[in-house]
N, C-alpha and C positions, 0 to 999 in steps of 0.2 A: 210927428215925433215917435208914435208907436211903431210905424213902419221902420224907421231907422233903428229903433231899439231891437226889434225882432231881427232885422238884417244883421246887426252886430252879434246877436245871439247865435245866428246861423254861422257866422264867420268863426266864432269861438268854438262851436261844435265841429267845425270842419278842420281844425288844426291837425288831428290825427290823419285825416285824408291828405292834407298838404305834405305831411312827413312821408307818407307812402308814395305820393305822386312824384316827389322830387327824384328818387332813384329810378322810378318807372319811366318817367318822361325823359330823363337823361339816357336811359337804355334805349328808348325808342329813337331819340335823336342820333345816337351813336350807330344803331343798327341801320337806320335809314341812310345815313351818310355812307356807311360801308356798302350799301346796295346801290350807290350811285345817285341818290337823290340830292338835289341842290337845296340851299338854305331856304329859299322862298317856298319851294315845294313842301319841305318838311313842316315849316310853320303853318302854311295854309292848310295842309292836310290835318294837322293837329287841331286847328281852329274849326275846320269844316266837319271833319268826321268825329273828332273828340271821343274816341273809343280805343283804348289800348289794345285789346284783343283783336279788333277789326284791323287796326293799323298794322300790327305785327303780321296778321294773317295775309294781308295783300302785298307784303314786301316781296315775297318770293315770286308771285305771278308778275308783279311789275318789273322786277329785275330780269325775269325770263322773257319779257316782251309779250306776255299773254294779251289777248284782246281786252279792250276796255269793258266789254260786256261781262267777261269772266271776273274781272276785278270788282265791278259794281255788284254783281250777284253775290260774290263772297262777302263783301262788306255788308250788304243788305241782310244776308242771312245771319251774320254775326250780331247785327244790331236789332234783330227782331225781338230780342229779349226786352228792349225798352218799351215795347207795346204794353205788356201786362204791368210793368212798373208804372208807366204813366197812368194807366187805368186805375191802379191802386191808389195813387196820389190824388186823382181828380176829385173825389168827394170832399177832400179837405180844403179845396179852393172854391167853395161855393160862393157864387156872387161875383167872381172875377170874370171880366170880359174875355172873349175868345182870343182877341188879338194878343193880349198880355200872356195868356196861356200858351199861345202858339210860339211867341218869341221866347218865353221862359223854357219851353220844352227842349230847346237846343242844349241846355246844360244838364239834362238828365243823364245820369250815368249810374252804374251799380252803387257807387259810393254816395252820390247826391240823392239817390233814392232811399237807401236803407237808413241813413241817419235821420232825415226829416220824417220818414214814415214811422220809425220807432218813437221819435219825439212826439209826433201828433197822436199816436196811440196812447202814449203815457199821459199826455195832457188830457185827453178825452176820458181816460180811466180815472185820473185824479179828480176831474170835474164831476164824474158820476159818483165817486165815493163820497165826495163832499156835499152831494145833493144839488150842485150847481148845474142847471139845465141849459143855460145859454151857451151856444157853441162859439168857438173862436172865429173871429172874422176871417173870411177867405183871403183877404189881402194881407192880413198879418201872417197867416201861414205861408203865403207866397213870398213874403219878405224873408221869412226864416229859410225857406227853400232856396231862394236866390242868394242869401248869405252863404249857404253851403255850396250851391252849384256854381255860381259865378266866380267866387274866389278860387274854388278848386279848378275851374276851367282856366283861369289866368295862370295858376301854378303849372298846369299841364302844358300850356302853350309856351310859356317862358322857359320851362324846363326842357322842352323839345329843342328850342333855339340854342340853349346852352349845351345840350347834348351834341348838336352839330359842331359847335365850336371846340369842345373838348375832344371830340372824336379824332381830330387831326393829330393829336398827340398820343393816342392810344395804339397799342399794337393790334394787328389784324386778328380778329376772332374774339376780342375782349367783350364785344356786345353779347356774345353767347353766354358768358358768365353772368352778366347782369340780368338776363332773362329769369334767373332762378330767384330773383326778388319777388316776382309776381305770384308764385304759389303761396307763400306765407301771407301775402297781402290778401289774396283771394279767399283763402281759408279763414282769415281773420274777419273778413266781411260777412261770411256765412254765420259766424257765431259772435257778431259784434255786441250782442246783448249780454254775453257771459262776463262774469267777473272772477277775480281771484286767480286760481291756478289755471283755469281752462284756456284763457286766451293765449298766454305765452306757450303753453303746451301745444296747442293747435298750430300756431304760427311756426314754431321751431320744427315740429314733426313734419309739417307740410313742406317746409323749406328743404330739410335733409332728404326726405323720401322722394322729393321731386326729381332728384338725380337718377335713381334707377327707373322711375316712372317715365322720364323723358327718354331714357335709353331704350326702354321697351316700346314706346310709341312717341316719336319726336313731335307729332302734332298735338296729341291729346293726353299724353301720359301725365304731364304735370297737373292738368285740370282734374283728371280722374283721381289722382292721388290726393290732391288738396280736398276734393269733395269727400272722399272716403274718410280721411282723417277728421274732418270737421263733423261728419255724421257720427263717427264712432265716439268722439269725445263728447259731443252733444248727447248721445244716447247714454253714455256713462254718467254724465251729470244729471240727466233726467232720472235715471235709476237711483242715483244717490239721493236726490230730493224726495222721491216717492218713498224710499226706504226710511228716510228721516221722518217723514210725515206719519208713517205707520207705526213707528216706534214710540 
């Protein structure tokens, strides 16, 4: 019963991720169809790779007929970021057998990392403040993580399938416009713990500034722009908090 409760908690926490994944997965499905991929290939790639940046990154090499080694290396390098994410989450799954962890690791993403990680940190801090020393069971934490990760995974795969379907009715080049959804989403993930004015400012600024960023550097411009906006707003909020504490 506790496992099911924590799983539902994770699903509830994942709702903002679902909202972000719907347009992003649609954009991937549309872009993949425009690059000549078939329906089964799109769905299988979303299910097997499950990484928006990596999937977008390999579209060009696949369409250009590059070797499979080049495609695999590109995807592998993009997904190396999951290594430190998994390492950061591992201590919260104490006592969970390795097979369960291995299977669960497939749904690790930037989103399914940051939401559970912040939740686990908050729960640990609350327990420490209240003097409660017993740690949360690793399987309960795994249930929360799977509630976030597995549900987001399904949204991504289903959205990719729908993207292929709707792509048939869209004009050529429409997938490029949808790519600008990603900067706001990425910047929002960087400052997901912020509240009030910070989050909408970060997302909107990253979204609009992604256009000149992408024009300056088609491959990395939007990512660099989103990162700079998130860092600047985060720095402004930290300065404001310190100023308030000193006054």
